[in-house]
N, C-alpha and C positions, 0 to 999 in steps of 0.2 A: 297267840294270846287267848286266854280261855274265851269261849262263846258263852251266854246266858245260859243258854239250855244243856251245858255241859256240867253246869256248877253241881247240880243236884247230885251227880255222880262221883264228885270230889268230895261230898261230906263223908268225914270218917266215923267212927264208933261214937265219940261224942257229939256227932250232930253238927260240927261246926264245916263250913266252907273253906277252901283254899283261901278266899280274900280277907274274911273273917280272920285268919289264923296270921296273915300278913299284918292286917289292922293290931292285933296283940301283939307281934314283934315289935311292931311300930313304938304303940303304947311304953312296952317294957323298957323301951329306949328314949322316952320323953317325948315322943312324938305324937301329936295331936291327930288321931286317923277317922277317917268317914269313909261310908260307901258312895260309889258313884254308879249311877243307872246307863245304858246305853246313849251314847253320846257325849258321854264323859262330861255330864251335868248330874250334880247332887238330886237326890228324890225330892218331890213337892212335898210341901208342909201336910201335917195331917190335918183333921177337918179344925180341930180345935183350935189349930194356929195360921188356917187359910186367912189370907189375905192382911197376914201379921195382925189379926183381931187380939192375939195373946199379948200384944206390945213388943214383941220383939224380943232383943237382948242389949239395951232397951231400945227399940226403934231401930237394931242394928247400927247405931252410930258408935259403938264402942266395942273394943275387939275383948271376947269374953266368950266363956261357952254359953251353949243354949240350955235354958233349964227344962226344956220339953224332955219328956223320956224317949220320944221319937227320934229318929235323925232328921230334924227341921232345921230350918233356917240356913241352909246352905254351909259356909264356912264354919258357921259357929256351933254346928254340930260336932265338930272334930273334939275328940275326947282322948284322952289317956287313962281312962277308967275301964280296967278289963270287965268290970261287972256289968256295965252298958254297952260294950261291945258286944257280950255274950249274951246279953238278956234277951228274954223272948220277943219282945216288942221290937229289938232291933231284927229278929230273925229272919222276918218276911224281907227286910230291904238286902240282908246279905243274902238269902237265896237268889234274888233276881239281880244282885250287884253286877256289873260289867267289870269294875276296877277299883281301886282303891286310892282313896287321895288323901292329902293331911294338910294342916294349917300351919305354913312355915313359920307364921310371925309366933304361932303358939308354942314352937320350938325353938324360937331366939334365932331363925333363919330367915333370909331372903334369896328368893329363887330369880335370876334374870333368865326369863324365857325368850329363848332366841327363836323364832317360827319358820325362819327358813335359811338357805345358805349365806346369803349375802349378810345376815345379822351375825350368824356364827362369824364369817370374816372380820367383820366389822370388830365384834368382841376380842377377836384373838390379838386384834391390831392394836387394841383400846385399854381394854380393862385386865388387870391382874389375875393372871393364873390361879384356877381355884377348882374345886371337885366338879366335873363336869358329868352329865348322865344324856346319853343321846336320846332324842325323842323321834316321833314317826317324823317330822320334816326337819328339825334342827336339834339344838341342845337347850336343857337345863343346865346353869351355872349358879351354885350354891354357894352363898356366902355366910361367914358368922357373923350375927347381927340382926337385928329386925327394924324395918322403916314402915312407913305407910306405903302400900301398893299405889301401883299407877299403871294404867294402860296405854299402849301406843305412844309410851316416849320418844321412839323413834321408829322408823319403818321396820316393821317385823319384830319388836322387842317390846316386851309387858315386864313388869316388876312386880312380882308376889312375897308377901310377904304378911302384914299384919291386915284382918278382916279378906283373906283372901284363900283359896284352896290351890293346891297343884296336885296333879297327879303322880301316883307314886310309881316310879320307874327303876326302881332298884338304886343302890348305892355309887354306881357308876364310877369313874376312874380319878384319880388326883388327889391333893390335899385340900380341905377346906380351909380357906384363907378369911382374915375378917373383911367386914364389908367394907369397900373403899368409898371415899368421896366421892370418886367419877359416877357411881349408881347414884347416890344420894343427890347429886345435881341434875342426872336425869330427870329425876321426879320432880326437883325444885323447877325446874323449866316448864313441866307441863301444868303447876299450879294454878288455881283451882279455877275451873271454869264455873260459871255463874250458873249455869244452865246443863243438864245432860248434854254428852258430847253428841254433835249432829240434829240437835234441835235448836239451831239457832236463829233460822226462821220458820215459821211452822205456817206464816201466811203468804200470800203472793206479794210481791213488793209493794208496800203502803197499805197492806190490810185493806183494799178497796173493794173486795168483792162482796157481793151481797149476803147479807147475814141471815141463817137460816133457822137461829137458836130460838128468835120469838122471845122467851125467856130465858134468864140464867138458869134456871131450874132444868131447862132443855138440855143445856150443856152439862150440868152436872149429873143429870141422869144418864147421858150419852158415857161420860167419864167412868161413872159408877158401873154401868152396865159392861163396859170394856174392862174394868178391872176384873170384874166378877167372870168373864169369859176367859182372860188368862188363867186366874187363880183354878177355875173347874178344869181346867183342861188335864188330861189323864193321859193322851198320848199326843205326838206329834207336834209338842211345845213350842218348835221352833217355827213351824206353819202357822199355828194359831196365833203367837205374837204378831209375825208379820201381818197377817191377815187382819188381825185386830187393828194394829196401827195403820193399816191401808184405810180401814173403814173409819176410824176416828178421823183422820186426815182429811177425808173425802167428804166427809160431814161437816167437819168443824176448822178445816185449816185453810181457808180461804179469806175469811172476814178479820182475822186478827183477833179474834175473842179467845184462842187457845194460848192460855199462858205458861211460862215455864212450870208452875205448880202443878199445873195439867199433865205435862210432859213428865214431870218426876215423878207421880202417880202411877203412869203408864208404866217407866222403867221399875220403878220400885216391885211393882206386882211381878213383871217378868222376871227380875234376879231374885225374888221370893221362889218361884217356880226353877229356878237353876240355871237362868239364862245369866250369860256374861255380861259386863258392860258393854265390851266391844259388840256381842252378837245384838244388843238393844241399838247400838248405834247404829250397825248395819242395816238392821231392819228398817228402822225409821229413816235412815237414809234413802233406802231403795223405794221404800212407800213414796218419800217426796219424789223421788225421781219419776217413778211412775206416772206419778199424778201431777207432774209439771209443776211441783211448788219451788 
């Protein structure tokens, strides 16, 4: 795989990088593409869109393209517009990009992401054959048809379609077949948690610990500062998110005052920086475990 430091040497006479050319090829086939940075995550929002101050698309609750001219808002930045992909405002991202991603739902596709050998074995025994693409640890199974994305529908299995992105790894092998009911049913079984996964109980049992907030403003200020810390991270986003979750829980997690709405704000800030729902859940769970919550 091309390393970020090698990308400048791949630029041709027209100034396009190899990843940029891949994105243009995908766009020509009707597949919305976007750049990924190191860590297989999208680029963070520009200053105008930091913390979703611009309102998102809208607030990232519905599928559709981002209206910002920069590659912002994760999956919503994916586009089939060659002028956008080739634009000067995207150039810096392409020069730093480590990979190309696409929005499966925007192309009318669903990706069943099989993350390990056990998941691949399950799919071969359970799902209809379709086009498959090898990944680092497993396979992507591509079906014709879109649906709501869902994470961790079973061990090692995610579904990526609308409002999600998947890394582009080539066309793979086999013939793509229609999206089966068996995949739709997997997502239906996951429906829908009332709170972010992993945030089921942010307080100790009964929430009887001492309240350190003193006033609601103290808690609100703490959550706002945590959102800002995540939003302003320029590197080491994974560790920043974990450290921020740990700090919030250590201060506000034992008395029962931390609500689902507060947790959702933190998860939203992390996902705006490119963290996946699964990464957010893992970071939250690990922070709770470390603190004994």
